[in-house]
KEZABA-455376 format. One line per 5 residues: their letters; for each residue x, y, z of N, C-alpha, C, O, CB. Coordinates in pm, 1 decimal. Last residue first. Glycine has a CB too. Example, Ala and Ser with C-alpha at 12.3 -4.5 7.8 and 13.67 -1.06 7.14 Angstrom:
<nodes>
SA) 1285.0/-225.0/708.0/1367.0/-106.0/714.0/1290.0/3.0/787.0/1340.9/113.8/803.9/1408.4/-59.8/572.5  1319.0/-569.0/780.0/1230.0/-450.0/780.0/1320.0/-330.0/780.0/1423.6/-331.9/846.5/1130.8/-447.3/904.6
</nodes>
This chain:
<nodes>
KLKIT) -617.7/-1880.1/821.7/-499.6/-1971.3/796.6/-408.1/-1963.1/706.2/-318.6/-2047.5/701.1/-531.1/-2076.3/777.0  -723.3/-1666.3/735.8/-707.5/-1645.3/918.6/-637.4/-1803.1/888.4/-591.0/-1834.3/998.0/-900.7/-1625.4/1062.0  -772.2/-1404.7/531.0/-698.7/-1498.1/506.5/-682.0/-1580.7/657.8/-582.9/-1527.6/707.8/-571.9/-1439.2/437.1  -1041.1/-1205.7/329.1/-944.5/-1240.7/526.6/-863.6/-1414.3/488.4/-913.0/-1509.6/428.0/-1141.0/-1281.3/740.5  -1121.0/-992.9/140.0/-1104.7/-1063.4/174.9/-1032.1/-1108.2/280.0/-948.1/-1029.2/323.0/-1100.5/-1084.0/112.3
FRKEM) -1307.1/-773.2/-55.3/-1181.0/-756.3/42.5/-1226.7/-950.1/46.4/-1315.6/-1012.3/-11.8/-1195.4/-612.9/233.8  -1447.8/-694.1/-308.9/-1300.3/-806.9/-346.7/-1231.8/-786.0/-136.3/-1111.1/-788.9/-112.2/-1119.9/-686.2/-544.9  -1663.2/-536.6/-152.6/-1718.4/-690.8/-169.4/-1564.5/-741.9/-251.5/-1567.9/-864.9/-256.9/-1901.6/-709.3/-289.1  -1454.5/-302.8/-21.7/-1537.2/-395.2/11.3/-1606.4/-515.7/-65.7/-1585.3/-617.8/-0.2/-1611.4/-332.0/50.7  -1440.0/-136.4/-329.3/-1347.3/-242.4/-275.1/-1356.0/-393.0/-140.3/-1308.8/-506.7/-141.6/-1254.2/-145.7/-230.5
ADLVD) -1721.3/-128.8/-401.5/-1637.6/-245.0/-494.5/-1528.0/-295.0/-419.1/-1494.6/-413.3/-411.4/-1571.2/-187.7/-638.1  -1734.6/110.7/-229.4/-1842.1/-47.3/-221.8/-1803.3/-168.4/-297.7/-1839.1/-283.1/-271.0/-1999.5/-25.8/-288.0  -1507.4/212.0/-270.5/-1534.0/233.2/-188.7/-1619.3/78.1/-171.1/-1581.2/-27.0/-119.8/-1579.0/367.0/-186.3  -1656.4/308.0/-530.6/-1585.6/270.5/-553.0/-1527.9/191.6/-418.7/-1490.0/80.1/-454.6/-1537.0/354.8/-618.4  -1950.9/421.4/-436.3/-1932.1/361.1/-511.0/-1797.8/223.2/-521.5/-1815.6/101.4/-521.4/-1937.8/458.6/-579.9
SPVGH) -1868.7/645.7/-278.0/-1865.5/542.6/-196.8/-1852.6/461.4/-276.4/-1757.2/387.3/-252.7/-1957.0/520.3/-113.8  -1463.0/792.9/-371.1/-1618.9/790.8/-441.0/-1698.3/679.6/-340.9/-1615.7/598.5/-299.1/-1618.0/726.5/-634.8  -1192.4/896.6/-241.3/-1251.7/826.7/-309.8/-1453.7/793.3/-272.0/-1525.6/780.6/-173.0/-1147.5/711.3/-298.3  -1126.7/1130.7/-109.1/-1237.9/1143.8/-149.7/-1289.3/1034.4/-273.4/-1373.9/1052.9/-360.9/-1238.0/1278.5/-180.7  -893.9/1045.0/69.0/-805.8/1126.9/-88.4/-963.2/1141.4/-165.3/-951.8/1164.3/-285.8/-647.2/981.6/-218.7
VSKNG) -998.7/975.1/281.0/-890.7/1127.5/324.5/-882.9/1162.4/135.2/-869.9/1274.1/85.1/-656.6/1074.0/436.6  -1330.9/934.4/334.6/-1157.7/902.3/244.6/-1084.4/1026.4/247.0/-1112.4/1143.2/220.0/-1163.5/857.9/53.1  -1459.5/999.9/648.4/-1480.0/965.6/494.7/-1289.7/932.6/437.6/-1180.6/917.8/492.6/-1576.4/1141.2/396.5  -1559.6/732.4/925.3/-1457.3/861.7/832.2/-1499.2/852.7/694.4/-1550.0/758.7/633.1/-1267.7/835.1/827.7  -1629.4/546.9/1113.7/-1715.5/683.7/1001.9/-1710.4/797.8/920.1/-1778.4/889.5/873.9/-1776.3/744.1/1043.9
HRNEV) -1518.4/409.5/1253.2/-1542.1/559.8/1308.7/-1636.3/603.0/1232.8/-1720.3/685.6/1268.7/-1424.3/662.7/1304.8  -1475.5/185.6/1170.4/-1591.3/170.9/1264.9/-1630.2/346.2/1305.4/-1728.8/392.2/1362.9/-1536.1/61.9/1418.3  -1292.5/101.8/955.9/-1364.3/213.4/959.4/-1447.2/253.4/1096.6/-1476.3/372.3/1110.2/-1448.6/199.5/850.0  -1019.6/-60.1/1010.9/-1176.2/-90.8/987.4/-1196.9/96.3/1011.8/-1127.6/179.9/1069.6/-1275.1/-234.4/1135.3  -677.9/-181.6/909.5/-751.2/-88.4/929.2/-935.5/-122.5/904.0/-978.8/-188.8/809.8/-683.5/14.8/839.4
ILSII) -512.9/-476.2/927.4/-698.1/-452.1/888.2/-684.7/-331.7/944.2/-674.3/-349.7/1065.6/-846.0/-560.9/967.4  -217.4/-566.2/878.5/-301.7/-516.3/993.0/-419.7/-458.2/869.9/-400.5/-412.8/757.1/-211.3/-380.1/1118.9  42.6/-822.2/866.2/-38.0/-750.3/768.8/-173.6/-717.7/865.2/-233.5/-809.5/921.3/-69.4/-849.2/619.8  331.4/-862.5/877.7/264.7/-896.7/964.3/178.5/-810.1/863.3/235.3/-734.2/784.8/296.9/-880.1/1118.9  609.7/-1083.8/769.5/478.9/-1036.2/736.4/385.8/-1041.8/835.1/344.7/-1145.5/887.1/428.7/-1099.5/634.2
QYGYS) 983.8/-1113.6/799.9/858.7/-1122.1/806.5/748.5/-1023.8/790.3/770.2/-902.6/793.9/850.2/-1164.0/896.1  1192.8/-1126.0/557.4/1135.3/-1038.1/591.7/1020.9/-1119.8/702.4/970.8/-1213.9/640.9/1091.4/-958.3/465.2  1373.2/-1228.1/337.6/1383.7/-1280.1/471.5/1325.6/-1222.5/541.0/1382.3/-1235.1/649.5/1487.2/-1291.2/524.1  1411.6/-1207.8/60.1/1505.2/-1112.7/151.9/1487.2/-1108.6/312.4/1544.1/-1035.3/393.3/1481.2/-963.8/105.0  1191.1/-1350.8/-12.0/1320.8/-1383.9/-101.5/1461.5/-1324.7/-78.1/1569.2/-1347.9/-133.0/1291.9/-1343.7/-236.9
EALKI) 933.4/-1293.8/152.4/1027.5/-1431.2/173.0/1163.6/-1392.5/47.6/1249.4/-1475.8/77.0/911.6/-1615.3/122.4  875.1/-991.6/31.7/901.4/-1045.7/162.8/1022.8/-1190.5/232.3/1122.2/-1194.7/304.9/762.0/-1080.3/183.5  853.9/-1071.1/-197.6/965.7/-1004.0/-187.9/981.8/-1011.7/-79.2/1096.8/-1039.2/-44.9/977.6/-891.9/-229.8  620.8/-1188.2/-144.3/678.5/-1289.3/-258.6/837.5/-1247.6/-215.3/927.5/-1330.1/-198.9/623.0/-1248.6/-454.6  437.7/-1032.9/-62.3/478.6/-1163.9/21.7/584.5/-1213.0/-56.4/642.1/-1306.6/-0.9/360.9/-1282.2/42.6
YPNLE) 458.9/-849.3/-275.5/525.5/-803.1/-117.4/521.6/-891.5/-47.8/591.0/-878.2/53.0/465.3/-698.5/-32.1  312.7/-1020.4/-415.1/436.5/-916.8/-504.4/524.0/-942.7/-379.4/620.3/-1018.6/-368.3/397.4/-708.2/-551.0  0.9/-1019.7/-341.0/134.3/-1129.8/-279.6/281.9/-1087.5/-409.6/320.9/-1179.1/-482.0/62.1/-1369.0/-301.9  -175.3/-854.4/-237.3/-36.8/-862.4/-176.3/92.1/-981.4/-202.9/196.0/-1017.1/-147.3/-71.3/-869.9/-37.4  -318.7/-844.3/-457.9/-230.4/-740.8/-460.3/-160.3/-710.2/-321.7/-107.7/-604.6/-286.5/-302.2/-626.4/-509.9
KETTN) -438.3/-1108.2/-438.9/-334.9/-1104.1/-585.6/-270.5/-915.6/-541.1/-174.5/-874.5/-606.2/-473.1/-1121.9/-804.9  -549.1/-1134.5/-221.0/-510.6/-1193.9/-198.6/-348.4/-1115.0/-345.1/-228.1/-1090.6/-335.8/-616.9/-1324.3/-180.5  -679.9/-815.9/-219.6/-723.1/-935.3/-252.4/-602.9/-998.2/-197.5/-539.1/-925.5/-121.4/-762.5/-960.0/-400.2  -668.5/-508.6/-60.9/-818.1/-619.6/-74.0/-800.0/-753.9/-132.4/-894.4/-829.3/-109.0/-940.5/-557.7/-178.5  -477.5/-332.5/-48.5/-467.2/-494.3/-45.3/-585.8/-555.9/11.6/-596.0/-633.6/106.6/-344.7/-547.2/41.4
TNAVV) -347.2/-28.2/33.5/-535.6/-158.8/77.7/-506.0/-278.4/56.3/-506.5/-348.9/157.2/-705.7/-152.4/-39.6  -104.6/-1.6/124.7/-172.7/-49.8/42.8/-322.9/-53.9/94.8/-374.7/-88.8/200.9/-113.5/-167.4/8.8  136.0/71.8/287.3/65.2/70.8/320.8/-26.8/126.2/187.2/-31.4/242.7/147.7/84.8/113.3/435.6  419.4/-113.0/420.7/357.2/-105.9/283.6/193.0/-35.9/298.7/115.6/-126.2/330.6/354.0/-276.3/216.1  713.5/-29.8/628.5/568.7/-81.6/575.5/471.0/-57.0/451.1/475.6/54.5/399.2/494.2/-49.4/662.9
IREVN) 949.7/-228.1/747.1/904.6/-157.5/564.7/795.7/-148.9/657.5/775.7/-230.4/747.6/890.5/-262.2/368.5  1195.9/-225.5/942.5/1069.8/-200.2/920.2/1081.6/-125.3/789.7/1150.9/-36.2/740.5/1001.4/-129.0/1034.9  1532.6/-234.3/875.8/1473.3/-342.5/941.4/1285.2/-335.8/947.0/1233.5/-447.2/956.2/1547.3/-337.5/1096.5  1674.0/-241.0/547.0/1574.0/-169.5/584.3/1518.6/-258.4/697.2/1457.4/-357.8/658.2/1480.7/-134.6/469.5  1816.0/-306.5/348.6/1808.1/-399.9/464.3/1788.6/-251.7/583.2/1862.8/-193.4/662.3/1978.7/-525.5/483.3
SKMAD) 1818.9/-272.1/69.4/1919.3/-195.5/207.7/1945.4/-230.9/333.4/2040.9/-208.8/407.9/1877.7/-80.3/250.6  1672.5/-447.4/-0.8/1818.1/-445.5/-10.3/1935.1/-392.9/81.5/2043.8/-423.1/130.7/1833.7/-388.5/-108.7  1444.0/-344.4/97.0/1482.3/-475.6/167.1/1644.1/-480.1/117.8/1730.7/-515.0/198.0/1376.9/-624.8/110.9  1410.1/-114.1/-44.9/1420.4/-99.7/89.1/1517.0/-214.2/167.8/1608.8/-202.5/248.9/1277.8/-100.3/137.7  1358.5/-183.0/-314.8/1500.9/-142.8/-273.3/1532.0/-116.2/-82.1/1637.3/-105.3/-19.3/1526.6/16.9/-367.8
EVRTK) 1121.6/-366.0/-273.5/1254.8/-410.8/-243.9/1382.1/-314.2/-229.1/1481.5/-340.2/-161.2/1282.1/-498.8/-343.4  970.1/-79.4/-201.2/968.3/-115.0/-110.7/1140.5/-288.4/-119.4/1222.6/-313.7/-31.3/780.9/-132.2/-92.2  1063.9/51.9/-429.1/1061.2/101.1/-385.2/1071.5/21.2/-247.9/1169.5/45.2/-177.4/994.4/167.4/-432.9  918.6/-152.1/-621.6/1026.0/-119.6/-641.9/1115.6/-52.0/-523.7/1232.2/-90.2/-513.7/1008.2/-53.1/-742.6  674.7/-76.3/-561.4/655.3/-229.2/-551.2/883.9/-204.3/-556.7/954.1/-261.1/-473.1/517.3/-342.7/-743.3
CQGHA) 629.3/199.8/-603.1/553.2/137.2/-438.1/639.6/-35.6/-473.1/652.8/-104.7/-372.0/284.3/127.6/-433.5  614.2/96.5/-908.1/690.3/261.3/-817.9/701.3/215.2/-678.8/817.6/190.4/-647.1/569.8/435.7/-810.9  414.3/-6.5/-886.5/540.6/-59.0/-973.1/601.9/-48.0/-913.4/662.2/-134.6/-850.0/592.1/-19.9/-1081.5  158.5/133.3/-882.7/230.6/14.7/-734.1/368.7/-42.7/-777.4/428.4/-121.3/-703.8/117.4/-159.4/-697.7  155.2/305.5/-1052.6/170.7/373.9/-905.7/295.6/261.3/-826.9/405.0/266.5/-770.6/-15.8/373.7/-805.0
AGLKS) 179.7/200.3/-1269.6/264.2/266.9/-1248.5/324.2/287.0/-1135.0/441.8/291.7/-1098.6/238.2/342.4/-1284.5  -115.8/130.9/-1210.3/-51.5/8.0/-1243.1/117.1/100.8/-1219.4/180.1/45.9/-1129.1/-106.9/-71.0/-1430.0  -248.8/354.2/-1212.4/-249.4/300.2/-1107.8/-112.5/190.9/-1088.1/-37.6/175.2/-991.7/-384.2/245.0/-1102.6  -306.3/571.0/-1409.2/-169.0/518.9/-1407.7/-181.3/416.0/-1246.8/-83.4/432.6/-1174.1/-36.5/673.8/-1407.7  -584.7/597.3/-1483.5/-500.5/501.3/-1606.3/-374.2/531.7/-1504.5/-292.4/473.4/-1575.6/-485.6/570.7/-1816.8
ADFDY) -637.3/692.9/-1214.4/-684.8/608.7/-1225.0/-611.4/504.9/-1354.5/-587.1/384.7/-1343.3/-808.5/657.5/-1225.6  -500.5/968.0/-1028.5/-555.8/927.7/-1170.1/-548.1/792.3/-1210.9/-435.4/763.0/-1250.8/-489.3/997.5/-1273.9  -498.4/1163.6/-807.9/-539.5/1064.6/-824.0/-543.5/1057.4/-964.7/-596.0/1152.4/-1022.8/-641.3/1045.6/-756.4  -330.5/1405.7/-696.4/-359.9/1464.1/-768.7/-396.0/1282.8/-878.7/-343.8/1267.0/-989.0/-243.2/1599.0/-793.6  -316.2/1596.6/-344.4/-281.3/1491.6/-426.9/-364.9/1448.1/-569.1/-486.3/1457.8/-551.3/-282.3/1386.3/-337.0
KDVNP) -21.9/1889.4/-306.7/-144.0/1832.8/-372.9/-146.2/1702.5/-419.6/-60.3/1655.9/-494.5/-177.4/1903.4/-477.3  223.9/1810.3/-108.3/147.3/1873.8/-169.0/8.4/1819.5/-286.9/-23.5/1705.7/-321.4/241.7/1942.8/-215.5  310.6/1708.2/133.7/387.7/1771.7/85.8/267.8/1848.7/-14.8/229.4/1958.5/25.6/512.1/1687.3/33.9  130.7/1464.4/185.5/148.4/1544.7/232.8/244.5/1689.0/222.8/238.6/1769.6/315.6/150.9/1484.8/295.3  410.8/1262.7/-54.9/319.1/1244.4/50.7/290.8/1352.6/164.3/381.1/1365.6/246.9/361.1/1132.2/110.1
GNEYF) 574.3/1453.4/-297.3/603.0/1337.9/-156.4/463.8/1400.1/-168.6/413.0/1495.9/-226.8/737.5/1351.0/13.4  499.5/1617.7/-440.3/658.5/1670.2/-420.4/582.5/1547.8/-290.8/540.3/1601.5/-188.3/736.0/1895.1/-389.0  294.4/1538.8/-580.1/393.2/1641.1/-707.6/483.4/1658.4/-615.1/581.0/1717.5/-661.5/332.5/1810.2/-786.1  93.5/1278.4/-531.4/172.5/1395.6/-491.7/254.3/1433.0/-575.1/293.4/1349.3/-656.5/238.7/1384.6/-385.5  58.6/1052.6/-666.9/1.7/1058.2/-666.2/23.7/1224.0/-650.2/-19.2/1298.2/-738.6/-42.2/966.4/-618.8
YDDAS) 271.9/819.8/-525.9/273.5/833.0/-721.8/173.6/959.9/-730.5/201.4/1006.4/-840.9/184.2/657.6/-837.3  159.2/778.0/-252.0/256.7/857.1/-303.2/302.8/868.0/-431.4/396.6/947.2/-440.5/342.9/837.0/-247.8  -19.8/542.9/-330.7/-17.2/686.4/-282.0/63.4/768.8/-340.5/51.2/822.9/-450.4/13.0/699.7/-156.5  189.3/325.8/-279.9/74.8/362.0/-394.0/53.0/473.3/-426.3/91.5/520.3/-533.4/-45.6/329.4/-371.6  354.9/392.6/-17.2/205.0/350.3/-58.7/214.3/360.5/-206.6/286.8/457.6/-228.5/75.9/452.2/4.2
HVEDA) 580.2/313.2/272.7/548.9/317.2/85.1/438.5/300.9/38.3/398.8/184.5/43.0/609.8/216.1/-1.9  785.3/367.1/494.4/625.8/371.0/507.8/669.6/362.5/346.5/779.3/401.3/306.3/514.4/524.4/595.6  1044.4/237.9/681.4/1053.2/273.1/626.2/900.8/273.3/554.9/867.5/155.0/547.6/1155.1/240.2/602.1  1316.3/285.3/951.5/1185.1/214.4/926.7/1111.8/310.0/792.4/1118.8/432.8/795.1/1080.9/214.5/1088.6  1640.4/333.0/908.0/1535.1/391.0/1024.6/1418.7/309.1/902.0/1449.2/284.9/785.2/1523.9/622.5/1067.6
LM) 1881.3/86.3/1007.8/1844.8/159.8/968.0/1703.1/236.7/995.7/1646.9/208.1/1101.4/1871.0/121.4/886.1  2131.6/3.6/1292.3/1990.5/-13.9/1243.8/1937.7/83.7/1097.2/1993.7/192.3/1112.1/1896.2/29.1/1381.2
</nodes>
């Protein structure tokens, strides 16, 4: 069995990888960040990694659909986990309140 892998668009904004160096977010590079994340997820699927975690916000189906299509293509089961902020902590990346509010308004849940 191959090791599990975790991929995130946020990885793109670390100089030397997650939790290693400074996080330097640039909204103009979000497309490239998500492209890199998707490529890494697909590479993991091609390598038959058993469990792959995509740790992105995915507030809409449009954001989630590329990963759903990949999972279907490579025969992976999808489990969607919604993390709430019931404890009231602040964003670890310093995301401004207005951006979090906009994300909350876009957020959709599909139960069926």
